[in-house]
PDB file of N, CA, C and O in Angstrom:
ATOM      1  N   SER A   1       0.838  -1.185   0.000  1.00  0.00           N
ATOM      2  CA  SER A   1       0.000   0.000   0.000  1.00  0.00           C
ATOM      3  C   SER A   1       0.876   1.239   0.000  1.00  0.00           C
ATOM      4  O   SER A   1       1.605   1.504   0.957  1.00  0.00           O
ATOM      5  N   LYS A   2       0.798   1.969  -1.052  1.00  0.00           N
ATOM      6  CA  LYS A   2       1.614   3.176  -1.155  1.00  0.00           C
ATOM      7  C   LYS A   2       1.235   4.163  -0.068  1.00  0.00           C
ATOM      8  O   LYS A   2       0.060   4.481   0.114  1.00  0.00           O
ATOM      9  N   GLY A   3       2.228   4.641   0.646  1.00  0.00           N
ATOM     10  CA  GLY A   3       2.022   5.653   1.661  1.00  0.00           C
ATOM     11  C   GLY A   3       1.474   5.127   2.977  1.00  0.00           C
ATOM     12  O   GLY A   3       1.360   5.891   3.935  1.00  0.00           O
ATOM     13  N   ALA A   4       1.133   3.847   3.053  1.00  0.00           N
ATOM     14  CA  ALA A   4       0.623   3.284   4.306  1.00  0.00           C
ATOM     15  C   ALA A   4       1.782   3.118   5.283  1.00  0.00           C
ATOM     16  O   ALA A   4       2.913   2.864   4.869  1.00  0.00           O
ATOM     17  N   PRO A   5       1.508   3.260   6.563  1.00  0.00           N
ATOM     18  CA  PRO A   5       2.571   3.099   7.553  1.00  0.00           C
ATOM     19  C   PRO A   5       3.040   1.648   7.646  1.00  0.00           C
ATOM     20  O   PRO A   5       2.293   0.716   7.346  1.00  0.00           O
ATOM     21  N   LYS A   6       4.273   1.482   8.062  1.00  0.00           N
ATOM     22  CA  LYS A   6       4.825   0.146   8.240  1.00  0.00           C
ATOM     23  C   LYS A   6       4.092  -0.544   9.388  1.00  0.00           C
ATOM     24  O   LYS A   6       3.887   0.050  10.446  1.00  0.00           O
ATOM     25  N   ASN A   7       3.705  -1.780   9.179  1.00  0.00           N
ATOM     26  CA  ASN A   7       3.008  -2.567  10.193  1.00  0.00           C
ATOM     27  C   ASN A   7       4.062  -3.397  10.928  1.00  0.00           C
ATOM     28  O   ASN A   7       4.419  -4.493  10.497  1.00  0.00           O
ATOM     29  N   GLU A   8       4.552  -2.855  12.040  1.00  0.00           N
ATOM     30  CA  GLU A   8       5.658  -3.482  12.772  1.00  0.00           C
ATOM     31  C   GLU A   8       5.318  -4.887  13.246  1.00  0.00           C
ATOM     32  O   GLU A   8       6.151  -5.788  13.152  1.00  0.00           O
ATOM     33  N   ARG A   9       4.107  -5.087  13.752  1.00  0.00           N
ATOM     34  CA  ARG A   9       3.738  -6.411  14.260  1.00  0.00           C
ATOM     35  C   ARG A   9       3.753  -7.447  13.128  1.00  0.00           C
ATOM     36  O   ARG A   9       4.292  -8.540  13.302  1.00  0.00           O
ATOM     37  N   ALA A  10       3.180  -7.122  11.998  1.00  0.00           N
ATOM     38  CA  ALA A  10       3.163  -8.050  10.863  1.00  0.00           C
ATOM     39  C   ALA A  10       4.581  -8.305  10.355  1.00  0.00           C
ATOM     40  O   ALA A  10       4.906  -9.429   9.974  1.00  0.00           O
ATOM     41  N   CYS A  11       5.427  -7.275  10.346  1.00  0.00           N
ATOM     42  CA  CYS A  11       6.827  -7.453   9.931  1.00  0.00           C
ATOM     43  C   CYS A  11       7.545  -8.402  10.887  1.00  0.00           C
ATOM     44  O   CYS A  11       8.314  -9.259  10.450  1.00  0.00           O
ATOM     45  N   GLN A  12       7.300  -8.254  12.182  1.00  0.00           N
ATOM     46  CA  GLN A  12       7.944  -9.109  13.180  1.00  0.00           C
ATOM     47  C   GLN A  12       7.480 -10.557  13.054  1.00  0.00           C
ATOM     48  O   GLN A  12       8.280 -11.481  13.203  1.00  0.00           O
ATOM     49  N   ILE A  13       6.190 -10.758  12.779  1.00  0.00           N
ATOM     50  CA  ILE A  13       5.680 -12.117  12.623  1.00  0.00           C
ATOM     51  C   ILE A  13       6.271 -12.763  11.373  1.00  0.00           C
ATOM     52  O   ILE A  13       6.645 -13.935  11.409  1.00  0.00           O
ATOM     53  N   SER A  14       6.362 -12.026  10.275  1.00  0.00           N
ATOM     54  CA  SER A  14       6.945 -12.602   9.057  1.00  0.00           C
ATOM     55  C   SER A  14       8.422 -12.923   9.266  1.00  0.00           C
ATOM     56  O   SER A  14       8.918 -13.926   8.753  1.00  0.00           O
ATOM     57  N   PHE A  15       9.125 -12.077  10.015  1.00  0.00           N
ATOM     58  CA  PHE A  15      10.535 -12.340  10.332  1.00  0.00           C
ATOM     59  C   PHE A  15      10.654 -13.590  11.183  1.00  0.00           C
ATOM     60  O   PHE A  15      11.512 -14.434  10.926  1.00  0.00           O
ATOM     61  N   ALA A  16       9.794 -13.722  12.208  1.00  0.00           N
ATOM     62  CA  ALA A  16       9.828 -14.881  13.099  1.00  0.00           C
ATOM     63  C   ALA A  16       9.509 -16.168  12.341  1.00  0.00           C
ATOM     64  O   ALA A  16       9.969 -17.242  12.728  1.00  0.00           O
ATOM     65  N   ALA A  17       8.730 -16.070  11.269  1.00  0.00           N
ATOM     66  CA  ALA A  17       8.372 -17.239  10.461  1.00  0.00           C
ATOM     67  C   ALA A  17       9.447 -17.571   9.430  1.00  0.00           C
ATOM     68  O   ALA A  17       9.293 -18.518   8.659  1.00  0.00           O
ATOM     69  N   GLY A  18      10.527 -16.806   9.412  1.00  0.00           N
ATOM     70  CA  GLY A  18      11.616 -17.084   8.482  1.00  0.00           C
ATOM     71  C   GLY A  18      11.414 -16.500   7.098  1.00  0.00           C
ATOM     72  O   GLY A  18      12.115 -16.872   6.157  1.00  0.00           O
ATOM     73  N   ARG A  19      10.461 -15.590   6.967  1.00  0.00           N
ATOM     74  CA  ARG A  19      10.196 -14.933   5.677  1.00  0.00           C
ATOM     75  C   ARG A  19      10.138 -13.426   5.886  1.00  0.00           C
ATOM     76  O   ARG A  19       9.071 -12.826   5.761  1.00  0.00           O
ATOM     77  N   PRO A  20      11.279 -12.804   6.205  1.00  0.00           N
ATOM     78  CA  PRO A  20      11.253 -11.362   6.488  1.00  0.00           C
ATOM     79  C   PRO A  20      10.738 -10.566   5.297  1.00  0.00           C
ATOM     80  O   PRO A  20      11.155 -10.772   4.157  1.00  0.00           O
ATOM     81  N   MET A  21       9.835  -9.665   5.589  1.00  0.00           N
ATOM     82  CA  MET A  21       9.314  -8.775   4.555  1.00  0.00           C
ATOM     83  C   MET A  21       8.774  -7.523   5.223  1.00  0.00           C
ATOM     84  O   MET A  21       8.412  -7.528   6.400  1.00  0.00           O
ATOM     85  N   GLU A  22       8.731  -6.465   4.454  1.00  0.00           N
ATOM     86  CA  GLU A  22       8.157  -5.223   4.958  1.00  0.00           C
ATOM     87  C   GLU A  22       6.662  -5.223   4.631  1.00  0.00           C
ATOM     88  O   GLU A  22       6.264  -5.304   3.469  1.00  0.00           O
ATOM     89  N   VAL A  23       5.854  -5.131   5.675  1.00  0.00           N
ATOM     90  CA  VAL A  23       4.403  -5.103   5.518  1.00  0.00           C
ATOM     91  C   VAL A  23       3.937  -3.687   5.807  1.00  0.00           C
ATOM     92  O   VAL A  23       4.289  -3.103   6.832  1.00  0.00           O
ATOM     93  N   ARG A  24       3.154  -3.148   4.907  1.00  0.00           N
ATOM     94  CA  ARG A  24       2.615  -1.800   5.098  1.00  0.00           C
ATOM     95  C   ARG A  24       1.103  -1.880   5.152  1.00  0.00           C
ATOM     96  O   ARG A  24       0.476  -2.619   4.393  1.00  0.00           O
ATOM     97  N   GLY A  25       0.527  -1.109   6.059  1.00  0.00           N
ATOM     98  CA  GLY A  25      -0.923  -1.082   6.192  1.00  0.00           C
ATOM     99  C   GLY A  25      -1.440  -2.261   6.995  1.00  0.00           C
ATOM    100  O   GLY A  25      -0.691  -2.912   7.723  1.00  0.00           O
ATOM    101  N   ASP A  26      -2.723  -2.526   6.856  1.00  0.00           N
ATOM    102  CA  ASP A  26      -3.370  -3.594   7.599  1.00  0.00           C
ATOM    103  C   ASP A  26      -2.905  -4.958   7.111  1.00  0.00           C
ATOM    104  O   ASP A  26      -2.565  -5.140   5.942  1.00  0.00           O
ATOM    105  N   ALA A  27      -2.899  -5.905   8.030  1.00  0.00           N
ATOM    106  CA  ALA A  27      -2.539  -7.286   7.693  1.00  0.00           C
ATOM    107  C   ALA A  27      -3.573  -8.211   8.316  1.00  0.00           C
ATOM    108  O   ALA A  27      -4.143  -7.912   9.366  1.00  0.00           O
ATOM    109  N   PHE A  28      -3.802  -9.324   7.662  1.00  0.00           N
ATOM    110  CA  PHE A  28      -4.753 -10.316   8.146  1.00  0.00           C
ATOM    111  C   PHE A  28      -4.034 -11.646   8.281  1.00  0.00           C
ATOM    112  O   PHE A  28      -3.419 -12.127   7.329  1.00  0.00           O
ATOM    113  N   PHE A  29      -4.110 -12.234   9.455  1.00  0.00           N
ATOM    114  CA  PHE A  29      -3.565 -13.561   9.685  1.00  0.00           C
ATOM    115  C   PHE A  29      -4.741 -14.491   9.933  1.00  0.00           C
ATOM    116  O   PHE A  29      -5.674 -14.140  10.657  1.00  0.00           O
ATOM    117  N   GLY A  30      -4.700 -15.650   9.348  1.00  0.00           N
ATOM    118  CA  GLY A  30      -5.774 -16.606   9.534  1.00  0.00           C
ATOM    119  C   GLY A  30      -5.242 -18.018   9.525  1.00  0.00           C
ATOM    120  O   GLY A  30      -4.077 -18.264   9.212  1.00  0.00           O
ATOM    121  N   ARG A  31      -6.108 -18.928   9.870  1.00  0.00           N
ATOM    122  CA  ARG A  31      -5.742 -20.347   9.879  1.00  0.00           C
ATOM    123  C   ARG A  31      -6.839 -21.122   9.174  1.00  0.00           C
ATOM    124  O   ARG A  31      -8.029 -20.875   9.374  1.00  0.00           O
ATOM    125  N   VAL A  32      -6.417 -22.057   8.353  1.00  0.00           N
ATOM    126  CA  VAL A  32      -7.374 -22.933   7.679  1.00  0.00           C
ATOM    127  C   VAL A  32      -6.941 -24.383   7.869  1.00  0.00           C
ATOM    128  O   VAL A  32      -5.775 -24.672   8.137  1.00  0.00           O
ATOM    129  N   TYR A  33      -7.885 -25.265   7.728  1.00  0.00           N
ATOM    130  CA  TYR A  33      -7.638 -26.701   7.754  1.00  0.00           C
ATOM    131  C   TYR A  33      -7.950 -27.237   6.369  1.00  0.00           C
ATOM    132  O   TYR A  33      -9.002 -26.938   5.803  1.00  0.00           O
ATOM    133  N   ASP A  34      -7.030 -28.034   5.818  1.00  0.00           N
ATOM    134  CA  ASP A  34      -7.251 -28.599   4.494  1.00  0.00           C
ATOM    135  C   ASP A  34      -6.527 -29.937   4.413  1.00  0.00           C
ATOM    136  O   ASP A  34      -5.297 -29.986   4.430  1.00  0.00           O
ATOM    137  N   ASP A  35      -7.294 -31.024   4.325  1.00  0.00           N
ATOM    138  CA  ASP A  35      -6.690 -32.342   4.178  1.00  0.00           C
ATOM    139  C   ASP A  35      -7.077 -32.982   2.849  1.00  0.00           C
ATOM    140  O   ASP A  35      -7.084 -34.206   2.724  1.00  0.00           O
ATOM    141  N   GLN A  36      -7.393 -32.164   1.873  1.00  0.00           N
ATOM    142  CA  GLN A  36      -7.813 -32.560   0.531  1.00  0.00           C
ATOM    143  C   GLN A  36      -9.267 -33.047   0.489  1.00  0.00           C
ATOM    144  O   GLN A  36      -9.879 -33.041  -0.579  1.00  0.00           O
ATOM    145  N   ASP A  37      -9.826 -33.464   1.616  1.00  0.00           N
ATOM    146  CA  ASP A  37     -11.231 -33.880   1.668  1.00  0.00           C
ATOM    147  C   ASP A  37     -12.094 -32.841   2.367  1.00  0.00           C
ATOM    148  O   ASP A  37     -13.259 -32.653   2.016  1.00  0.00           O
ATOM    149  N   ASP A  38     -11.525 -32.177   3.344  1.00  0.00           N
ATOM    150  CA  ASP A  38     -12.262 -31.215   4.156  1.00  0.00           C
ATOM    151  C   ASP A  38     -11.475 -29.908   4.204  1.00  0.00           C
ATOM    152  O   ASP A  38     -10.245 -29.916   4.227  1.00  0.00           O
ATOM    153  N   TRP A  39     -12.191 -28.792   4.219  1.00  0.00           N
ATOM    154  CA  TRP A  39     -11.558 -27.480   4.299  1.00  0.00           C
ATOM    155  C   TRP A  39     -12.403 -26.614   5.221  1.00  0.00           C
ATOM    156  O   TRP A  39     -13.632 -26.676   5.192  1.00  0.00           O
ATOM    157  N   GLY A  40     -11.740 -25.813   6.033  1.00  0.00           N
ATOM    158  CA  GLY A  40     -12.483 -24.888   6.874  1.00  0.00           C
ATOM    159  C   GLY A  40     -11.572 -23.936   7.604  1.00  0.00           C
ATOM    160  O   GLY A  40     -10.386 -24.207   7.793  1.00  0.00           O
ATOM    161  N   ARG A  41     -12.133 -22.822   8.012  1.00  0.00           N
ATOM    162  CA  ARG A  41     -11.386 -21.845   8.808  1.00  0.00           C
ATOM    163  C   ARG A  41     -11.280 -22.343  10.247  1.00  0.00           C
ATOM    164  O   ARG A  41     -12.177 -23.020  10.750  1.00  0.00           O
ATOM    165  N   ARG A  42     -10.179 -22.000  10.894  1.00  0.00           N
ATOM    166  CA  ARG A  42      -9.950 -22.346  12.292  1.00  0.00           C
ATOM    167  C   ARG A  42      -9.610 -21.081  13.064  1.00  0.00           C
ATOM    168  O   ARG A  42      -9.189 -20.081  12.483  1.00  0.00           O
ATOM    169  N   ASP A  43      -9.796 -21.132  14.370  1.00  0.00           N
ATOM    170  CA  ASP A  43      -9.476 -19.982  15.218  1.00  0.00           C
ATOM    171  C   ASP A  43      -7.987 -19.664  15.152  1.00  0.00           C
ATOM    172  O   ASP A  43      -7.147 -20.564  15.122  1.00  0.00           O
ATOM    173  N   PHE A  44      -7.679 -18.396  15.130  1.00  0.00           N
ATOM    174  CA  PHE A  44      -6.304 -17.896  15.207  1.00  0.00           C
ATOM    175  C   PHE A  44      -6.306 -16.948  16.393  1.00  0.00           C
ATOM    176  O   PHE A  44      -6.857 -15.850  16.317  1.00  0.00           O
ATOM    177  N   THR A  45      -5.690 -17.369  17.486  1.00  0.00           N
ATOM    178  CA  THR A  45      -5.776 -16.627  18.741  1.00  0.00           C
ATOM    179  C   THR A  45      -4.538 -15.752  18.961  1.00  0.00           C
ATOM    180  O   THR A  45      -3.559 -15.844  18.221  1.00  0.00           O
ATOM    181  N   MET A  46      -4.599 -14.924  19.967  1.00  0.00           N
ATOM    182  CA  MET A  46      -3.431 -14.106  20.324  1.00  0.00           C
ATOM    183  C   MET A  46      -2.254 -14.999  20.714  1.00  0.00           C
ATOM    184  O   MET A  46      -1.101 -14.637  20.482  1.00  0.00           O
ATOM    185  N   LYS A  47      -2.535 -16.159  21.303  1.00  0.00           N
ATOM    186  CA  LYS A  47      -1.468 -17.108  21.652  1.00  0.00           C
ATOM    187  C   LYS A  47      -0.717 -17.542  20.397  1.00  0.00           C
ATOM    188  O   LYS A  47       0.483 -17.810  20.449  1.00  0.00           O
ATOM    189  N   ASP A  48      -1.425 -17.609  19.270  1.00  0.00           N
ATOM    190  CA  ASP A  48      -0.801 -17.993  18.003  1.00  0.00           C
ATOM    191  C   ASP A  48       0.159 -16.927  17.488  1.00  0.00           C
ATOM    192  O   ASP A  48       0.947 -17.198  16.582  1.00  0.00           O
ATOM    193  N   CYS A  49       0.108 -15.728  18.045  1.00  0.00           N
ATOM    194  CA  CYS A  49       1.023 -14.649  17.653  1.00  0.00           C
ATOM    195  C   CYS A  49       2.301 -14.661  18.487  1.00  0.00           C
ATOM    196  O   CYS A  49       3.187 -13.832  18.281  1.00  0.00           O
ATOM    197  N   SER A  50       2.397 -15.596  19.422  1.00  0.00           N
ATOM    198  CA  SER A  50       3.576 -15.699  20.268  1.00  0.00           C
ATOM    199  C   SER A  50       4.768 -16.188  19.450  1.00  0.00           C
ATOM    200  O   SER A  50       4.606 -16.979  18.521  1.00  0.00           O
ATOM    201  N   SER A  51       5.952 -15.723  19.793  1.00  0.00           N
ATOM    202  CA  SER A  51       7.145 -16.123  19.043  1.00  0.00           C
ATOM    203  C   SER A  51       7.485 -17.596  19.228  1.00  0.00           C
ATOM    204  O   SER A  51       8.299 -18.135  18.479  1.00  0.00           O
ATOM    205  N   ASP A  52       6.879 -18.258  20.213  1.00  0.00           N
ATOM    206  CA  ASP A  52       7.121 -19.693  20.385  1.00  0.00           C
ATOM    207  C   ASP A  52       5.899 -20.541  20.021  1.00  0.00           C
ATOM    208  O   ASP A  52       5.792 -21.698  20.427  1.00  0.00           O
ATOM    209  N   ALA A  53       4.983 -19.953  19.254  1.00  0.00           N
ATOM    210  CA  ALA A  53       3.807 -20.700  18.797  1.00  0.00           C
ATOM    211  C   ALA A  53       4.269 -21.842  17.883  1.00  0.00           C
ATOM    212  O   ALA A  53       5.186 -21.671  17.080  1.00  0.00           O
ATOM    213  N   GLU A  54       3.630 -22.995  18.014  1.00  0.00           N
ATOM    214  CA  GLU A  54       4.033 -24.182  17.254  1.00  0.00           C
ATOM    215  C   GLU A  54       4.034 -23.939  15.745  1.00  0.00           C
ATOM    216  O   GLU A  54       4.966 -24.344  15.051  1.00  0.00           O
ATOM    217  N   TRP A  55       2.993 -23.282  15.239  1.00  0.00           N
ATOM    218  CA  TRP A  55       2.912 -23.053  13.796  1.00  0.00           C
ATOM    219  C   TRP A  55       4.048 -22.155  13.310  1.00  0.00           C
ATOM    220  O   TRP A  55       4.567 -22.332  12.209  1.00  0.00           O
ATOM    221  N   LEU A  56       4.424 -21.189  14.150  1.00  0.00           N
ATOM    222  CA  LEU A  56       5.466 -20.242  13.770  1.00  0.00           C
ATOM    223  C   LEU A  56       6.828 -20.933  13.711  1.00  0.00           C
ATOM    224  O   LEU A  56       7.622 -20.683  12.804  1.00  0.00           O
ATOM    225  N   LEU A  57       7.088 -21.800  14.683  1.00  0.00           N
ATOM    226  CA  LEU A  57       8.343 -22.548  14.684  1.00  0.00           C
ATOM    227  C   LEU A  57       8.397 -23.516  13.500  1.00  0.00           C
ATOM    228  O   LEU A  57       9.449 -23.686  12.885  1.00  0.00           O
ATOM    229  N   SER A  58       7.266 -24.147  13.182  1.00  0.00           N
ATOM    230  CA  SER A  58       7.208 -25.045  12.016  1.00  0.00           C
ATOM    231  C   SER A  58       7.425 -24.273  10.724  1.00  0.00           C
ATOM    232  O   SER A  58       8.139 -24.734   9.833  1.00  0.00           O
ATOM    233  N   ALA A  59       6.812 -23.101  10.622  1.00  0.00           N
ATOM    234  CA  ALA A  59       6.967 -22.279   9.420  1.00  0.00           C
ATOM    235  C   ALA A  59       8.414 -21.829   9.257  1.00  0.00           C
ATOM    236  O   ALA A  59       8.955 -21.830   8.151  1.00  0.00           O
ATOM    237  N   LYS A  60       9.032 -21.446  10.364  1.00  0.00           N
ATOM    238  CA  LYS A  60      10.432 -21.007  10.303  1.00  0.00           C
ATOM    239  C   LYS A  60      11.323 -22.140   9.803  1.00  0.00           C
ATOM    240  O   LYS A  60      12.200 -21.920   8.967  1.00  0.00           O
ATOM    241  N   GLU A  61      11.101 -23.354  10.316  1.00  0.00           N
ATOM    242  CA  GLU A  61      11.900 -24.505   9.894  1.00  0.00           C
ATOM    243  C   GLU A  61      11.650 -24.824   8.422  1.00  0.00           C
ATOM    244  O   GLU A  61      12.592 -25.076   7.672  1.00  0.00           O
ATOM    245  N   ALA A  62      10.392 -24.813   8.010  1.00  0.00           N
ATOM    246  CA  ALA A  62      10.055 -25.098   6.614  1.00  0.00           C
ATOM    247  C   ALA A  62      10.669 -24.055   5.684  1.00  0.00           C
ATOM    248  O   ALA A  62      11.170 -24.401   4.614  1.00  0.00           O
ATOM    249  N   ASN A  63      10.635 -22.795   6.077  1.00  0.00           N
ATOM    250  CA  ASN A  63      11.222 -21.743   5.247  1.00  0.00           C
ATOM    251  C   ASN A  63      12.736 -21.869   5.195  1.00  0.00           C
ATOM    252  O   ASN A  63      13.346 -21.605   4.158  1.00  0.00           O
ATOM    253  N   LYS A  64      13.342 -22.267   6.296  1.00  0.00           N
ATOM    254  CA  LYS A  64      14.789 -22.472   6.317  1.00  0.00           C
ATOM    255  C   LYS A  64      15.167 -23.612   5.367  1.00  0.00           C
ATOM    256  O   LYS A  64      16.130 -23.498   4.608  1.00  0.00           O
ATOM    257  N   GLU A  65      14.406 -24.712   5.411  1.00  0.00           N
ATOM    258  CA  GLU A  65      14.667 -25.845   4.527  1.00  0.00           C
ATOM    259  C   GLU A  65      14.448 -25.451   3.065  1.00  0.00           C
ATOM    260  O   GLU A  65      15.219 -25.849   2.192  1.00  0.00           O
ATOM    261  N   GLY A  66      13.406 -24.676   2.803  1.00  0.00           N
ATOM    262  CA  GLY A  66      13.131 -24.223   1.443  1.00  0.00           C
ATOM    263  C   GLY A  66      14.228 -23.332   0.914  1.00  0.00           C
ATOM    264  O   GLY A  66      14.607 -23.433  -0.252  1.00  0.00           O
ATOM    265  N   GLN A  67      14.745 -22.453   1.766  1.00  0.00           N
ATOM    266  CA  GLN A  67      15.819 -21.566   1.346  1.00  0.00           C
ATOM    267  C   GLN A  67      17.092 -22.356   1.082  1.00  0.00           C
ATOM    268  O   GLN A  67      17.824 -22.065   0.135  1.00  0.00           O
ATOM    269  N   ALA A  68      17.360 -23.368   1.927  1.00  0.00           N
ATOM    270  CA  ALA A  68      18.549 -24.201   1.731  1.00  0.00           C
ATOM    271  C   ALA A  68      18.427 -24.984   0.428  1.00  0.00           C
ATOM    272  O   ALA A  68      19.402 -25.126  -0.309  1.00  0.00           O
ATOM    273  N   SER A  69      17.235 -25.489   0.149  1.00  0.00           N
ATOM    274  CA  SER A  69      16.994 -26.227  -1.087  1.00  0.00           C
ATOM    275  C   SER A  69      17.178 -25.324  -2.301  1.00  0.00           C
ATOM    276  O   SER A  69      17.789 -25.723  -3.292  1.00  0.00           O
ATOM    277  N   ASN A  70      16.647 -24.104  -2.218  1.00  0.00           N
ATOM    278  CA  ASN A  70      16.798 -23.156  -3.328  1.00  0.00           C
ATOM    279  C   ASN A  70      18.257 -22.791  -3.539  1.00  0.00           C
ATOM    280  O   ASN A  70      18.707 -22.665  -4.678  1.00  0.00           O
ATOM    281  N   THR A  71      19.001 -22.620  -2.447  1.00  0.00           N
ATOM    282  CA  THR A  71      20.418 -22.285  -2.548  1.00  0.00           C
ATOM    283  C   THR A  71      21.185 -23.438  -3.194  1.00  0.00           C
ATOM    284  O   THR A  71      22.039 -23.219  -4.053  1.00  0.00           O
ATOM    285  N   ALA A  72      20.874 -24.675  -2.771  1.00  0.00           N
ATOM    286  CA  ALA A  72      21.544 -25.842  -3.338  1.00  0.00           C
ATOM    287  C   ALA A  72      21.238 -25.974  -4.823  1.00  0.00           C
ATOM    288  O   ALA A  72      22.124 -26.290  -5.617  1.00  0.00           O
ATOM    289  N   SER A  73      19.984 -25.733  -5.200  1.00  0.00           N
ATOM    290  CA  SER A  73      19.607 -25.822  -6.618  1.00  0.00           C
ATOM    291  C   SER A  73      20.347 -24.770  -7.423  1.00  0.00           C
ATOM    292  O   SER A  73      20.815 -25.051  -8.526  1.00  0.00           O
ATOM    293  N   THR A  74      20.457 -23.567  -6.890  1.00  0.00           N
ATOM    294  CA  THR A  74      21.159 -22.483  -7.584  1.00  0.00           C
ATOM    295  C   THR A  74      22.638 -22.841  -7.737  1.00  0.00           C
ATOM    296  O   THR A  74      23.231 -22.613  -8.792  1.00  0.00           O
ATOM    297  N   MET A  75      23.227 -23.402  -6.682  1.00  0.00           N
ATOM    298  CA  MET A  75      24.637 -23.762  -6.746  1.00  0.00           C
ATOM    299  C   MET A  75      24.852 -24.874  -7.778  1.00  0.00           C
ATOM    300  O   MET A  75      25.845 -24.858  -8.505  1.00  0.00           O
ATOM    301  N   ASN A  76      23.941 -25.824  -7.846  1.00  0.00           N
ATOM    302  CA  ASN A  76      24.057 -26.904  -8.833  1.00  0.00           C
ATOM    303  C   ASN A  76      23.987 -26.345 -10.250  1.00  0.00           C
ATOM    304  O   ASN A  76      24.722 -26.798 -11.127  1.00  0.00           O
ATOM    305  N   LEU A  77      23.130 -25.386 -10.483  1.00  0.00           N
ATOM    306  CA  LEU A  77      23.013 -24.780 -11.810  1.00  0.00           C
ATOM    307  C   LEU A  77      24.301 -24.054 -12.185  1.00  0.00           C
ATOM    308  O   LEU A  77      24.727 -24.087 -13.340  1.00  0.00           O
ATOM    309  N   LYS A  78      24.917 -23.398 -11.201  1.00  0.00           N
ATOM    310  CA  LYS A  78      26.154 -22.655 -11.466  1.00  0.00           C
ATOM    311  C   LYS A  78      27.308 -23.600 -11.770  1.00  0.00           C
ATOM    312  O   LYS A  78      28.225 -23.247 -12.512  1.00  0.00           O
ATOM    313  N   ASN A  79      27.265 -24.802 -11.198  1.00  0.00           N
ATOM    314  CA  ASN A  79      28.353 -25.767 -11.381  1.00  0.00           C
ATOM    315  C   ASN A  79      28.213 -26.565 -12.669  1.00  0.00           C
ATOM    316  O   ASN A  79      29.101 -27.350 -13.000  1.00  0.00           O
ATOM    317  N   MET A  80      27.115 -26.383 -13.407  1.00  0.00           N
ATOM    318  CA  MET A  80      26.897 -27.153 -14.630  1.00  0.00           C
ATOM    319  C   MET A  80      27.655 -26.540 -15.782  1.00  0.00           C
ATOM    320  O   MET A  80      27.595 -27.050 -16.901  1.00  0.00           O
TER     321      MET A  80
END
């Protein structure tokens, strides 16, 4: 959002999840359940905004693994 103020809380959550980004303006965080057969919204509580929330730690690990995989793929391409 052009000219919108920086949303510090959303920036901190994205950083804690291993995907640092600058968020401007309002942000919406939500949770959904999807097992390919069933889909639905789930509660997202203030506890879920904690830096030690299970989903946040899982997201950080997944993003770290994804970044390592992308780095390895890039290095393999350079070595070809």
